[in-house]
DRENKOLLUM-273530 format. One record per residue (C-alpha): residue number from 1; chain; x, y, z. Coordinates in nm, 4 decimals, padded with zeros to 6 digits, m for minus. Each point is the difference from the previous one (the first is absolute). Example, Ala and Ser with C-alpha at 12.3 -4.5 7.8 and 13.67 -1.06 7.14 Angstrom:
% DRENKOLLUM-273530
(site 1 "A" (01.2300 m00.4500 00.7800))
(site 2 "A" (00.1370 00.3440 m00.0660))
//
This chain:
% DRENKOLLUM-273530
(site 1 "A" (m01.2090 01.5032 00.5268))
(site 2 "A" (00.2195 m00.2770 m00.1487))
(site 3 "A" (m00.0260 m00.3427 00.1611))
(site 4 "A" (00.2921 m00.2355 00.0667))
(site 5 "A" (00.0032 m00.3670 00.0950))
(site 6 "A" (00.3445 m00.1124 00.1166))
(site 7 "A" (00.0911 m00.3654 00.0371))
(site 8 "A" (00.2891 m00.0129 00.2454))
(site 9 "A" (m00.1072 00.3234 00.1682))
(site 10 "A" (00.1644 m00.0876 00.3331))
(site 11 "A" (00.3418 m00.0579 m00.1589))
(site 12 "A" (00.2784 00.2555 m00.0302))
(site 13 "A" (m00.0863 00.1279 m00.3472))
(site 14 "A" (m00.3734 m00.0578 00.0351))
(site 15 "A" (m00.0313 00.2068 00.3176))
(site 16 "A" (00.2119 00.2779 m00.1506))
(site 17 "A" (m00.2202 00.0042 m00.3104))
(site 18 "A" (m00.3136 00.0108 00.2161))
(site 19 "A" (00.1273 00.3015 00.1926))
(site 20 "A" (00.1129 00.1700 m00.3224))
(site 21 "A" (m00.3434 m00.0387 m00.1600))
(site 22 "A" (m00.1953 00.1014 00.3124))
(site 23 "A" (00.2059 00.3205 00.0189))
(site 24 "A" (m00.1084 00.0740 m00.3579))
(site 25 "A" (m00.3681 m00.0465 00.0626))
(site 26 "A" (m00.0489 m00.3622 m00.1033))
(site 27 "A" (m00.2332 m00.2451 00.1685))
(site 28 "A" (00.2120 m00.3067 00.0821))
(site 29 "A" (m00.0928 m00.3578 00.0841))
(site 30 "A" (00.2401 m00.2891 00.0334))
(site 31 "A" (00.0674 m00.3640 00.0700))
(site 32 "A" (00.2845 m00.0795 00.2378))
(site 33 "A" (00.1415 m00.2494 00.2469))
(site 34 "A" (00.1133 00.2100 00.2998))
(site 35 "A" (m00.2554 00.1030 00.2623))
(site 36 "A" (00.2428 00.2524 00.1507))
(site 37 "A" (00.0687 00.1754 m00.3303))
(site 38 "A" (m00.3701 m00.0151 m00.0807))
(site 39 "A" (m00.0846 00.1898 00.3178))
(site 40 "A" (00.2465 00.2769 m00.0888))
(site 41 "A" (m00.1489 00.0345 m00.3481))
(site 42 "A" (m00.3578 m00.0026 00.1267))
(site 43 "A" (00.0880 00.3029 00.2121))
(site 44 "A" (00.0632 00.1792 m00.3319))
(site 45 "A" (m00.3364 m00.1039 m00.1403))
(site 46 "A" (00.1217 m00.3013 m00.1989))
(site 47 "A" (m00.2394 m00.2959 m00.0014))
(site 48 "A" (00.2080 m00.3144 00.0613))
(site 49 "A" (m00.1128 m00.3607 m00.0167))
(site 50 "A" (00.2240 m00.2884 00.1082))
(site 51 "A" (m00.0201 m00.2699 m00.2670))
(site 52 "A" (00.2009 m00.2490 m00.2063))
(site 53 "A" (00.0315 00.1168 m00.3597))
(site 54 "A" (00.0290 m00.3573 m00.1251))
(site 55 "A" (m00.3325 m00.1084 00.1534))
(site 56 "A" (m00.2880 00.0808 m00.2400))
(site 57 "A" (m00.2598 m00.0345 00.2770))
(site 58 "A" (00.1646 00.2896 00.1861))
(site 59 "A" (m00.0136 00.2293 m00.3039))
(site 60 "A" (m00.3704 m00.0072 m00.0775))
(site 61 "A" (m00.1534 00.3397 m00.0834))
(site 62 "A" (00.3352 00.1699 00.0589))
(site 63 "A" (00.0057 00.2114 m00.3140))
(site 64 "A" (m00.2017 00.3099 m00.0813))
(site 65 "A" (m00.0586 00.1890 m00.3217))
(site 66 "A" (00.2734 00.2540 m00.0827))
(site 67 "A" (00.2459 m00.1332 00.2601))
(site 68 "A" (00.3676 00.0485 m00.0726))
(site 69 "A" (00.1445 m00.3299 00.1221))
(site 70 "A" (00.3620 m00.0523 00.1071))
(site 71 "A" (00.1448 m00.3481 00.0553))
(site 72 "A" (00.2984 00.0303 00.2343))
(site 73 "A" (00.0119 m00.3503 00.1452))
(site 74 "A" (00.3256 m00.1857 m00.0563))
(site 75 "A" (00.2974 m00.1835 00.1449))
(site 76 "A" (00.3688 m00.0036 m00.0900))
(site 77 "A" (00.1226 m00.2311 00.2730))
(site 78 "A" (m00.2645 m00.2637 00.0539))
(site 79 "A" (m00.0257 m00.3645 m00.0935))
(site 80 "A" (m00.1059 m00.0694 m00.3587))
(site 81 "A" (m00.3497 m00.1017 00.1053))
(site 82 "A" (m00.0465 00.3320 00.1792))
(site 83 "A" (00.1263 00.1993 m00.2985))
(site 84 "A" (m00.2432 m00.1916 m00.2213))
(site 85 "A" (m00.2826 00.0769 00.2396))
(site 86 "A" (00.0463 00.3751 00.0387))
(site 87 "A" (00.1563 00.0893 m00.3359))
(site 88 "A" (m00.2118 m00.2162 m00.2316))
(site 89 "A" (m00.2945 m00.1703 00.1717))
(site 90 "A" (m00.0927 00.3264 00.1696))
(site 91 "A" (00.0150 00.1947 m00.3267))
(site 92 "A" (m00.2248 m00.2542 m00.1690))
(site 93 "A" (m00.2481 m00.0069 00.2894))
(site 94 "A" (m00.0187 00.3783 00.0188))
(site 95 "A" (m00.0436 00.0353 m00.3768))
(site 96 "A" (m00.2874 m00.2487 00.0115))
(site 97 "A" (m00.1606 00.1816 00.2930))
(site 98 "A" (00.0216 00.3356 m00.1784))
(site 99 "A" (m00.1204 m00.1183 m00.3402))
(site 100 "A" (m00.3096 00.1854 m00.1207))
(site 101 "A" (00.0061 00.2449 00.2934))
(site 102 "A" (00.0908 00.2966 m00.2182))
(site 103 "A" (00.3283 00.0950 00.1661))
(site 104 "A" (00.1899 00.2897 m00.1568))
(site 105 "A" (00.3477 m00.1518 00.0141))
(site 106 "A" (00.1991 m00.2895 00.1438))
(site 107 "A" (00.3675 00.0693 00.0743))
(site 108 "A" (00.2186 m00.3054 00.0611))
(site 109 "A" (00.3215 00.0927 00.1821))
(site 110 "A" (00.2954 m00.2385 m00.0143))
(site 111 "A" (00.3791 m00.0058 00.0242))
(site 112 "A" (00.2656 00.0057 m00.2724))
(site 113 "A" (00.0409 m00.3795 00.0312))
(site 114 "A" (m00.1232 m00.0686 m00.3574))
(site 115 "A" (00.3246 00.1571 m00.1267))
(site 116 "A" (00.2000 m00.2747 00.1690))
(site 117 "A" (00.3625 00.0843 00.0688))
(site 118 "A" (m00.0434 00.3281 m00.1838))
(site 119 "A" (00.2104 00.1514 m00.2756))
(site 120 "A" (00.3182 00.2036 m00.0350))
(site 121 "A" (m00.2107 00.2521 m00.1933))
(site 122 "A" (m00.3087 00.2048 00.0817))
(site 123 "A" (m00.3292 m00.1814 00.0711))
(site 124 "A" (m00.3194 00.1447 m00.1444))
(site 125 "A" (m00.3603 m00.1188 m00.0068))
(site 126 "A" (00.0582 m00.1826 m00.3291))
(site 127 "A" (00.3186 m00.1756 00.1121))
(site 128 "A" (m00.0441 m00.3780 m00.0503))
(site 129 "A" (m00.0621 m00.1957 00.3179))
(site 130 "A" (00.2483 m00.2685 00.1064))
(site 131 "A" (m00.1204 m00.1275 00.3400))
(site 132 "A" (00.2508 m00.2030 00.1991))
(site 133 "A" (m00.2139 m00.0605 00.3084))
(site 134 "A" (m00.3324 m00.1494 00.0963))
(site 135 "A" (m00.1255 00.3462 00.0932))
(site 136 "A" (00.0871 00.1356 m00.3440))
(site 137 "A" (m00.1791 m00.2828 m00.1792))
(site 138 "A" (m00.3085 00.0258 00.2224))
(site 139 "A" (m00.0092 00.3764 m00.0553))
(site 140 "A" (m00.0164 m00.0521 m00.3755))
(site 141 "A" (m00.2791 m00.2544 00.0404))
(site 142 "A" (m00.2022 00.2488 00.2048))
(site 143 "A" (00.0498 00.2679 m00.2651))
(site 144 "A" (m00.0961 m00.2447 m00.2751))
(site 145 "A" (m00.3206 m00.0912 00.1835))
(site 146 "A" (m00.1028 00.3649 00.0262))
(site 147 "A" (00.0876 00.0700 m00.3635))
(site 148 "A" (m00.2272 m00.2873 m00.1004))
(site 149 "A" (m00.2739 00.1450 00.2209))
(site 150 "A" (00.0501 00.3352 m00.1726))
(site 151 "A" (m00.0320 m00.1574 m00.3450))
(site 152 "A" (m00.2961 m00.2236 00.0811))
(site 153 "A" (m00.1936 00.2025 00.2580))
(site 154 "A" (00.1318 00.3583 m00.0338))
(site 155 "A" (00.1453 m00.0263 00.3509))
(site 156 "A" (00.1849 00.3355 00.0479))
(site 157 "A" (00.3396 m00.1417 00.1021))
(site 158 "A" (00.3108 00.2171 00.0188))
(site 159 "A" (00.3435 m00.1082 00.1162))
(site 160 "A" (00.2704 00.1535 00.2158))
(site 161 "A" (00.3417 m00.1489 00.0649))
(site 162 "A" (00.1609 00.1826 00.2891))
(site 163 "A" (00.3646 00.0345 00.0877))
(site 164 "A" (00.1263 m00.0584 00.3537))
(site 165 "A" (m00.2479 00.1803 00.2252))
(site 166 "A" (00.1519 00.2045 00.2814))
(site 167 "A" (m00.1049 00.2700 00.2424))
(site 168 "A" (m00.0713 00.0692 00.3671))
(site 169 "A" (m00.1253 m00.2890 00.2088))
(site 170 "A" (00.2133 m00.2805 m00.1462))
(site 171 "A" (00.2488 00.0006 00.2893))
(site 172 "A" (00.2947 00.0172 m00.2392))
(site 173 "A" (00.2083 00.2356 00.2133))
(site 174 "A" (m00.0719 m00.2072 00.3110))
(site 175 "A" (00.1164 m00.3162 m00.1802))
(site 176 "A" (00.3212 00.1745 m00.1056))
(site 177 "A" (00.0585 00.1353 00.3500))
(site 178 "A" (m00.0454 m00.3502 00.1439))
(site 179 "A" (00.2277 m00.1582 m00.2621))
(site 180 "A" (m00.2762 m00.2245 m00.1342))
(site 181 "A" (m00.0014 00.1251 m00.3586))
(site 182 "A" (00.2471 m00.1553 m00.2429))
(site 183 "A" (00.0513 00.0318 m00.3742))
(site 184 "A" (00.0519 m00.3060 m00.2176))
(site 185 "A" (00.3201 00.0232 m00.1989))
(site 186 "A" (00.0739 00.3471 00.1311))
(site 187 "A" (m00.3071 00.1526 m00.1659))
(site 188 "A" (00.1752 00.0769 m00.3269))
(site 189 "A" (m00.3126 m00.0668 m00.2087))
(site 190 "A" (m00.2231 00.2852 m00.1172))
(site 191 "A" (m00.3500 00.0488 00.1386))
(site 192 "A" (m00.2888 00.2267 m00.0918))
(site 193 "A" (m00.1870 00.1370 00.3000))
(site 194 "A" (m00.3250 00.1813 00.0652))
(site 195 "A" (m00.0948 00.1919 00.3124))
(site 196 "A" (m00.3260 m00.1355 00.1390))
(site 197 "A" (m00.1669 00.3432 m00.0204))
(site 198 "A" (00.0993 00.0327 m00.3648))
(site 199 "A" (m00.1317 m00.3500 m00.0654))
(site 200 "A" (m00.3360 00.1073 00.1417))
(site 201 "A" (00.0013 00.2939 m00.2396))
(site 202 "A" (00.0830 m00.2273 m00.2957))
(site 203 "A" (m00.2797 m00.2409 00.0916))
(site 204 "A" (m00.2541 00.2790 00.0178))
(site 205 "A" (00.1154 00.1244 m00.3411))
(site 206 "A" (m00.0224 m00.3478 m00.1550))
(site 207 "A" (m00.3521 m00.0439 00.1361))
(site 208 "A" (m00.1219 00.3396 m00.1180))
(site 209 "A" (00.1935 00.0515 m00.3240))
(site 210 "A" (00.1542 m00.3334 m00.0944))
(site 211 "A" (m00.1132 m00.2198 m00.2856))
(site 212 "A" (m00.1448 m00.3497 00.0246))
(site 213 "A" (00.2532 m00.2695 m00.0846))
(site 214 "A" (00.2996 00.2320 00.0412))
(site 215 "A" (00.3103 m00.0607 00.2124))
(site 216 "A" (00.1573 00.2775 00.2085))
(site 217 "A" (00.3357 m00.0058 00.1802))
(site 218 "A" (m00.0095 00.1732 00.3380))
(site 219 "A" (00.3595 00.1035 00.0691))
(site 220 "A" (00.1874 00.3207 00.0760))
(site 221 "A" (00.2362 00.1879 m00.2308))
(site 222 "A" (00.3343 m00.1422 00.1110))
(site 223 "A" (00.0839 m00.3709 00.0219))
(site 224 "A" (00.3012 m00.0579 00.2262))
(site 225 "A" (00.1809 m00.2940 00.1527))
(site 226 "A" (m00.1210 m00.1331 00.3316))
(site 227 "A" (00.3363 00.0897 00.1511))
(site 228 "A" (m00.0320 00.3621 m00.1128))
(site 229 "A" (m00.3469 00.0326 00.1501))
(site 230 "A" (00.0864 m00.1552 00.3358))
(site 231 "A" (00.3327 00.1822 00.0270))
(site 232 "A" (m00.1861 00.3280 m00.0406))
(site 233 "A" (m00.2632 m00.0993 00.2547))
(site 234 "A" (00.2679 m00.1120 00.2465))
(site 235 "A" (00.1870 00.3279 m00.0396))
(site 236 "A" (m00.3075 00.2184 00.0480))
(site 237 "A" (m00.1433 m00.2066 00.2881))
(site 238 "A" (00.3404 m00.0414 00.1665))
(site 239 "A" (m00.0317 m00.3771 00.0258))
(site 240 "A" (00.2291 m00.2796 m00.1215))
(site 241 "A" (m00.0288 m00.0942 m00.3664))
(site 242 "A" (m00.1325 m00.3519 m00.0607))
(site 243 "A" (00.2469 m00.2856 m00.0090))
(site 244 "A" (00.0359 m00.2318 m00.2951))
(site 245 "A" (m00.0946 m00.3663 m00.0366))
(site 246 "A" (00.1828 m00.1864 m00.2809))
(site 247 "A" (m00.2306 m00.1325 m00.2692))
(site 248 "A" (00.1153 m00.3579 00.0551))
(site 249 "A" (m00.0984 00.0216 00.3688))
(site 250 "A" (m00.3345 00.1622 m00.0822))
(site 251 "A" (m00.0701 m00.2787 m00.2492))
(site 252 "A" (00.0866 m00.2625 00.2622))
(site 253 "A" (m00.2363 00.1644 00.2496))
(site 254 "A" (m00.2672 00.0241 m00.2678))
(site 255 "A" (00.0244 m00.3695 m00.0842))
(site 256 "A" (m00.0145 m00.1013 00.3661))
(site 257 "A" (m00.3105 00.2047 00.0739))
(site 258 "A" (m00.1507 m00.1072 m00.3305))
(site 259 "A" (00.0057 m00.3603 00.1171))
(site 260 "A" (m00.1321 00.1063 00.3406))
(site 261 "A" (m00.2934 00.1849 m00.1566))
(site 262 "A" (m00.1094 m00.3186 m00.1774))
(site 263 "A" (m00.0602 m00.1466 00.3422))
(site 264 "A" (m00.1333 00.3053 00.1865))
(site 265 "A" (m00.1838 00.1544 m00.3014))
(site 266 "A" (00.0784 00.3363 00.1553))
(site 267 "A" (00.1985 00.3148 m00.0644))
(site 268 "A" (00.3770 m00.0213 m00.0097))
(site 269 "A" (00.2741 00.2566 00.0766))
(site 270 "A" (00.1403 m00.0225 m00.3534))
(site 271 "A" (m00.1976 m00.1648 m00.2777))
(site 272 "A" (00.1113 m00.0423 m00.3592))
(site 273 "A" (m00.2608 00.2591 m00.1006))
(site 274 "A" (00.1422 00.2623 00.2363))
(site 275 "A" (00.3577 m00.0869 m00.0944))
(site 276 "A" (m00.0846 00.0437 m00.3690))
(site 277 "A" (m00.1519 00.3420 00.0655))
(site 278 "A" (00.2747 00.1452 00.2187))
(site 279 "A" (00.2868 m00.1184 m00.2224))
(site 280 "A" (m00.1497 00.1033 m00.3360))
(site 281 "A" (00.0956 00.3035 m00.2094))
(site 282 "A" (m00.3125 00.2117 m00.0426))
(site 283 "A" (00.0824 00.3353 m00.1594))
(site 284 "A" (m00.3510 00.1110 m00.0950))
(site 285 "A" (m00.1325 00.3266 m00.1417))
(site 286 "A" (m00.3235 00.1807 00.0889))
(site 287 "A" (m00.0469 00.1874 m00.3269))
(site 288 "A" (m00.3473 m00.1444 m00.0553))
(site 289 "A" (m00.1543 00.0991 00.3338))
(site 290 "A" (00.1520 00.3467 m00.0235))
(site 291 "A" (m00.0870 00.0716 m00.3646))
(site 292 "A" (m00.3348 m00.1795 m00.0323))
(site 293 "A" (m00.1401 00.0328 00.3512))
(site 294 "A" (00.1543 00.3308 00.1049))
(site 295 "A" (00.1555 m00.1382 00.3181))
(site 296 "A" (00.2344 00.2406 00.1806))
(site 297 "A" (00.1956 m00.1898 00.2648))
(site 298 "A" (00.0515 00.1515 00.3436))
(site 299 "A" (00.3133 m00.2127 00.0415))
(site 300 "A" (00.1513 m00.0157 m00.3509))
(site 301 "A" (00.3197 m00.1700 00.1233))
(site 302 "A" (00.1186 m00.1916 00.3041))
(site 303 "A" (00.1783 00.3164 00.1201))
(site 304 "A" (m00.3294 00.1725 00.0802))
(site 305 "A" (m00.1563 m00.3247 00.1176))
(site 306 "A" (00.2703 m00.0693 00.2557))
(site 307 "A" (m00.0791 00.3287 00.1697))
(site 308 "A" (m00.3599 m00.1121 00.0585))
(site 309 "A" (00.1304 m00.3007 00.1918))
(site 310 "A" (00.2129 00.2254 00.2199))
(site 311 "A" (m00.3001 00.2192 00.0775))
(site 312 "A" (m00.1972 m00.3059 00.1113))
(site 313 "A" (00.2787 m00.1882 00.1808))
(site 314 "A" (m00.1983 00.0133 00.3219))
(site 315 "A" (m00.2815 m00.1826 m00.1814))
(site 316 "A" (00.2065 m00.3096 m00.0790))
(site 317 "A" (00.1336 00.1336 m00.3317))
//
């Protein structure tokens, strides 16, 4: 029976991955932050411990030989200090805690932020990084730390950069119905998406068949503009399409809350890191995960994925 250790197991992707692996006969343990989500997972047989990934004292004796480890802790809309803590300090603390435990693999899952504002052309795993946000720069530092650990200590690090994660349970349709969802600049920029169930499949494949030190893009087959995606969802769900916020107004809001976050040190409605992500052009390809890992997506494009949100509308899709 394969063993998984998931950091961020009570989050959206982490809990989906836990359920995916349990259904396929894995033994799953995890570190999380939500007692409520932990209780739901424990009902499925998942062992959950509430802990802070950036606190070494809380990570003692956490790793076991032959564990497949997934690091799914992150933030796209927090203050810089929080992003540093969960996206870099946590990675370093977890790597130190797992050193010499004989784990089978360590899969670091991050966003496409290292590619900055994106490109007019296709993005592949070997596309040069051009980060334009704090999140992008911190992501590269976390990857660099693990690559050094691989070189010096044979730490089995593998890397996944995921497109925009969507699926049931994100309350997207509810936000559109209530008029709370808006697109910056009309949503004309291109985005690569990945259904959360397909992401779970990719992560399992990377853990079982991926190579140490390799990067894998987790995206579907068809990059489309944000406007195209949300127009389709609005049509199928029979809800209003999102309105548009001009870029100049979004930037003004971002600057205001950026100053506020320096005082509160908390999360903000629109940070520079989130703005950079949702306005970038990320037209990525998944050739590597399909050809090298044999991944066969259940939702190869947003057209199939949208239907899964309709089926789960009663579950806060």
